[in-house]
N, C-alpha and C positions, 0 to 999 in steps of 0.2 A: 504493500500500499504506500501511496505517497506520504510526504510529510504532513500535509493539511489533513488528511483522513486520519492519519494516526494521533493527531493531537488531541482528539477526544478521549483517548485511553490513558493520556498522561496527566500527572498532577501539574498544575501550574507551576512553572520553572521559577526558581529564586534568581536573583542577579547574579549570584556565583554558581549557578547549576552546571554541572558537567554535561557532556553532549548526551543527546537522547539516544536510546538503544538503537544501533543502525537497523534499518529496516523495519522498525516498529515495535514497540513493547509487547502488543497484544500477539504479534506474530511470534516474538521471542519466546513467550509463554506458551502459545500453542505448540511450537516445535518440543519444548521441554515435555509437555504432556504426552505429546505422540511418541516421542523418543523412550519415555519410560514405559509406554505400553508395549512398544516393539521389543524393548529389553526383556520384559517379562515373558512375552509371546515368542520370540525367537523366530526362526525361519524353519518351516517344514520342508527339508531338503529331499527331493526325490528325483529319479530319472527323468530327464528332459522329454517333452513330448517328441515324438519321431520328426513330425512337422518342422520343428525348429532347427535341425540340422546340427545337434550338438551331441557329439559322441560321448559315451561313457569313457572315464569316470566323471565327466562333467555333471553337476548335479543343478537343479532349478527350484525356485521357490518364489514366494510372494511376500511383499512387505506393504502393509496397510499404511495409507498417510492421507492426512485431510485434503480435500480440495482447498479449502481456504485455512491457512494457519490461525487466522484470527478467530476461527470457530472450529476448534479441534473437535468438538463433539457433533460436528455438522457432517455434510456428506464426505464420504472417502472414496478414494480409488486404490487400486492394487498396482504396486510397482513390480515388474518382472526381474528378478535378479537370478544369476547363476555363478557357480564358482566351481573350481578345481583344487583340491587340497594341495597343500605344499608338498614338495616331493622329498624333502628332507627329514631329518630326524626331529623328534619332538623337542630337543634341546635348541635346534636350529631355527624353529618356527618363529616368527616375530608378528603374526596377525594376518589380517587380510590387505591387500593391495586393491583399491577400488580404482576403476578405469572408465574415462569418458573419451570417446574419439572425436568428438567435435559436432559440428552441424552449424547452428541447432538443428537437431532432426536426426542425429546419427545414433545407431542403435550399438551399445557396447557389448552385446551378448556374445560375440566371437571372441572377446579378449581371452577366456580361458583356453582357447584352442592354440594360443601361443605355446602352451605347455603340452597338450596332447600332440600337436604336430612337431614336437620337439625343436622349436626354434631356438637356435644356439645364443641368441642375444639375451635370452631370458633363462638360460640354464642355472645360473648362480642365484637370481633373485628368487625363481620359482621353488628354490629349496627352502627358502626363508618365508614365503608368503603364500598364501591362499589367493589366486588370481580370482577376482570378482568382477563381473560385468553386470549392467543392468540397462534396461531401455528407460530413459528419462519420461517424465509424465508426457502423455500425448504420442509417444512414439511406440510404433511396434505393437508390442504384447501389453503395454502399460496405458490402458484406456486411450487407445489410439484416436486421432482426430482426422477429419478429411474436409477438404474445401471444394473438391469437384470430383465427378465420376472420374476414377483411375483411367479407363480407356480413353476419355476425353482429354485428359491430363497428358498421356503419351502420344496422341494423335500427331501426325505428321504429314507434310511439312507445315510448320509454322511460318508466319510473316517474318521477312526479314528484319531482325530488331533495329538496323540502322534506318532511320525514317528518311525518305526522300521528300516528304511534304508535310504540310500541317494535318492533311486528311489521314497519313500514316500515324502521326502522333496521337490524333484523336482516337484512332481505332486501337491504339495500344492502351489510351487512358481508359477507354470503354471496357476493354478486356481485364484492366487492373481492377478497376471497380466491380465488375461482375465477380472476380474472384475474391474480393474483399466480402461482398455480399454473400457469396457462397460459404464462406468460413462461418460468417455469422449465423447462416440458414443451418449449416450441417454440423457445427461444433460450438455454436454460441455460449453454451453453459460453462464450459471449460476455459474458454478464450481470456477472460480476465486473469485467470490463475495461472497461465502458461508463461511463466517469467523465470528468468535466470535465478532470482532470490528464491523462488519457491523450488527450483531444482536442486539448489544448494541445501535447502531445509530437508528436502526429500532424502539427500545423501546422508545428513545427520542422522535421520530415522533410521536409514540402513545400516549405518555404522552401529546404532544401538542394537538393532536386530541382530546383527553379526556377533554381538558380544564383544565388541572391541570398544575401550575405553577412549581411544584416540583414532584418528583416521590417517591412514596411509593412501595417498592419491596419486595417481598419474593421469594428467589431463593434456591432450592435444587438440591444437586449433581452438575452437569455440570452448572446448573442454577446459583451457587456460583460464578463460573468463569465469566459468563456474568455480574453478579453483580459487581465484582471485576474491571472488564474492565469498566462497565457504571461508576463506582466511580471514576476511573481513568481520564475517558475522559470528564465526566460532573459532577464534584464534587460540583458545586454549583447548579445542579438540583435535587440533592438527599435531600429528606426530612427525611425519616425513611428507613432503609435497613437492612433486616434480611437474613443472609445466612446460610444454614443448610447443614451439611455433605460436606466438603469444598475441593474442587480441590486446591492442591498446585499451587499457582499462578506463582512461579518463572519461569523465562524464560527458565532456563535449564531443567525444569520439563515438558514444553509443547511440544509435547505429548508422545514421545518415553519413556522417562524415567518413566513417570506418570503410564504408561500400565506395565512397569517391576515391579514396586513398588506395583500395584494391585496385580500381581500374588502372592507374598509373603503374602499380608495381606488377600487374599482369602484362602490361605491354612491354616492360623490360624483361620479363622472364621469358615471355615468348620469343624475343629477340635472341635471348640465349640459347633458347632450343633451335632456332634458324640457323644460327651460327654453327652449332654441332651438326645439324644436317648437312650444311655445306662442308664442314669438315670430312664428312664421309661420302662425299658425293660419288665416289667408286663403288659404294654399296647401293646408295638410293637413286642416284641420278636425277636429282630434283633441280640442283644449281650449285655451283662451286663458290658461292659467296652469299652472305646473309641476304644482300640487296636482291640477288637472283631468286634465292629460295622465297623471299617475301613476295616478290612479283609473281612467282607461280602459285602463292598462297591467294593473292587477289584474283588471279585469272581462275582458279578453282571455284572460289567464292562467287564470282561473277557468272561462270557457267551454271552453278547451282540455284542461282537466283533466276536466271533466264529459263531454265529447265531442270526442276529438281532430279538429282540422281535417283535412278530407280523409281522415280515418282514420289520419293519419301524423303529425301536428304537435300534440304535447302540451306541457305547461310545460317539460320538459327541452329539446325542440328550439327552443321560443320563446326561452328564455334563450340558447342557443347562438348563434342568429341576432342577437337584439338586443344580445348582448355586443358584437358588432363594432362597434356605435355608440359603446360605452364605450372601446373600444380606438383607434378611427381616425376622425378627422373625415372622411375620404373615404367612411365608411359612413353618415354622418348623413342625407344625402339619399336614398339607396337603401332605408335601413331605414325611414324615414317615409314614404317614397313607397309602398313594399310595403304599410306598415301602413294608410295611407290608402285604397289599393285595396281591401284587404280589408274596411274598413268601408263601403265604397260597394257592396260586393256581389261583388267579385272575389276569390275564394278562392284560384284557380289561382296567382297571383304569389307569395303567401305560402307555399303547399304547395310551389312549386319552390325558393323561396329557404331556407326553413327544414326541408324535408323531406329524406330521406336521399338523398345523392349516390352513386349506385352507381358511376358512372363514375371518381370520386374515391377509392372505398372503399380501395383497396390503399395508396395513399399517406396517406390518413387514419389507416388503423389503424397503418401503420408508424410515422408520426409520433407518434402516442399512445404507442405501444409504447416508442420511444427516450426520450421525455419521461419516462415512468415509470421506465425503467430506469436513467437517468443521476440522476434526482432520488432514487431509492432506493438508489444505488450510492454517491453522493457523501457521503452522511452518514447517521448512526444517527437513526432515527425513533421516535417513541412507539410503545411497542407495547400500552399500556394503552387500552382503548376508553374507559374512564371519562374518560380526559384529553381524547380527541378529543371525545367527546360534550360535556364540560363546556365547552371551548373554543368549538367551533362553535355550540353553543346561545347562549353568551354574545354572541358577535359577530353571530349571525343577527338578535338583538333590534334591534341599530342598522344591519345591513346586510343585509338579507333577499334582495337580488336574486340574488347568486350564491354566498353563504357554503356551503350545503349542497352545491351542485353542484360546487364546488371542493374539498370534503372527500372526497367519494365518488371524485372523479378521482384524489385522491392516497392514499386509504386503502389500496391494495395495498401500500403501502411499510410498513405496520404488520404485514404477516405475509410479507414478502419473503424467499424462500429463499436468495438468493445473499448473500455478504458486503457489509456496509455499512462504509463507510471513515470517515474524519474529514477535514473540509474543510481545505484548505490556509490557513494565515494570510497573507492577501494584504498584502504590505508593499513598501516601496521598498527595494531592494538595489542594491548599487554598479552603476553603469552604466546604469541605467533614465534614458532621456531624459524630457523634457517630454512629456506626453500632454495630449490634448484632451478634456475630457468636456462633452457636450452633453446637456441635459435640460429638458423642459418640467415646470412646477410641479404641474399636475393630471394628471399620467400616471398612469394606474390600474394598468397591468401591472407597472411598476417604479415604485415612489413615489419622490417627489424625494429623500427621506432618503438613498437608496441613492447617488445622485450626489455628495451632500455627504459621505458615508462614504468613498468611494473617492478623493475629492479630498483627504481628510485622509491616507489611507493612502499615496498616491502623491504624495510630496513634489515641489513644482515644477510639478504639474499645473495646468492652467487650465479653469475651470469657465464655461461659457456657459449662462446660465439663461434659458429663454424663459418669461416670466412670464405667467401667466394662461392659458396654452395648456395642452392636454392630451393631444395626439396621441401615439400611443406610435410612436417612430420620427421624429425630428425633421430630421435632415440630408437626408433627402430630400424635404422639402416647401419651397415657395417662401417664404424670408424673407431678404432680402438680409443682414440683421445677421448671420445664421448662415452662410448660403451663402458670404459673401465671406471669412469667417474660416476656414471649412472649406477654401477653396482657397487661402488664404495659407499655412495650416499645411502641407497636403501639397505644395504647390509650393515653399515656402522654408524650412518648419521653424518659421517665426516664430509666435508668440503675443502676445495683448495682455500689458502689464505687469501688468495686475490682471485678476481675474475681470469677466465681462461680462453685464450683464443686457440681453436683448432684449425688445423689445415682441412681443406674440403675432402669428403668421402670420394671415393672414385666414380667418374662419370661412367655411364653405360658404353660399352664397346661392341658395337655391331659385328657381326661375322661377315668378313668379306664375301662377296659374291662369287660363286664357285665357276 
């Protein structure tokens, strides 16, 4: 709840009063009530439903949380959680490691599979911790929300995001309003409560249900903002916290400004990938300079606009597919390889990769619905179309790759029907232990300045910078400079005396054509 709404729950402050309870006194009390109940009840662990795709010995269960923490005795929802037990001895065990992969709208239920698939990066930490994943409220198995029919959501081809006229912009504005209205119609009751603060509160209830006095947490991407909010609301409940690829938590950045800054960063990272493609022209045959590769991208985009590839893949679908190369180095080879196949006459690979995924439609629609709901609920957004138009037109001139695509994705927040709150002031409060921040300098989705900002706000934190790299999500990649410090922190709580700069992890190396 916003400060204005919370005021009714607080005694009149004296002149020398200390700061109000962050997030609201009523909600703070509600979390306490819900956590005490969860601690008594625990979690009834059992084999996961077959349809969830989580193999034994992963176990699944549920944790009940209030919809509205100001009313802990009111309506509730169930949060889906899973875990795999620590692989070490009883003496080695240090509790649970709770994970969030980002989004908003991402599911964390696959996290225990880091252990069952024997991922070597987590071999040491999995001896000490139960790996715990969960679906945040609104996501997947946890009271999932929806804004539009999933088949309609993935239908293709969609209009080119880059407008050619005022009419194009008006059409996109109508779509954005229809989407916002659809969210209100299909999921209205939950929308006011789909906030980052409530997800952080849910995590505290999950912590209690697990039987842990303090939380060990790993958050990636948007999961870092959840961690920053959790650390502010519950500093005394944090044992160890790693945040990887950091959302800038400044109140002025949440969320309108964050998306504008993404646009510029994605442009830079897309160019990094184009340079890499050019360096491997002997493999991909797209162009031997970044400029030539970019010219071929523009040509492909123009062709798809004139006539969608396979009748399904237009500019919007191409941006969505090629964007993965700007997100993750692991996508560099697959995207370039698919493009190269198309250029040699194989359209099928590109249509399959960039066209609609009907099998994943429900999950994709739900993920986008939660993304929209959380970002719209967390903060107040500009309602003036003139401001949106002015800002995105300006940024598009320097960063045309995905500026307008991102704008239309977020525009439902301009006509959002549910309440919009005020972001929490993320700061160090008494009891917060040292946190570990990990970030690459070329990250597009969460620009490097976000890690610097959180580092300032969480006193005593340590920042590990992967210089010259740009993959989103660093701790899951092979880089001993980072991996060893990740293990040391989780196993011993120790960090370096100073911030650390690491050389970049190895970039993908395509196999030369035979």
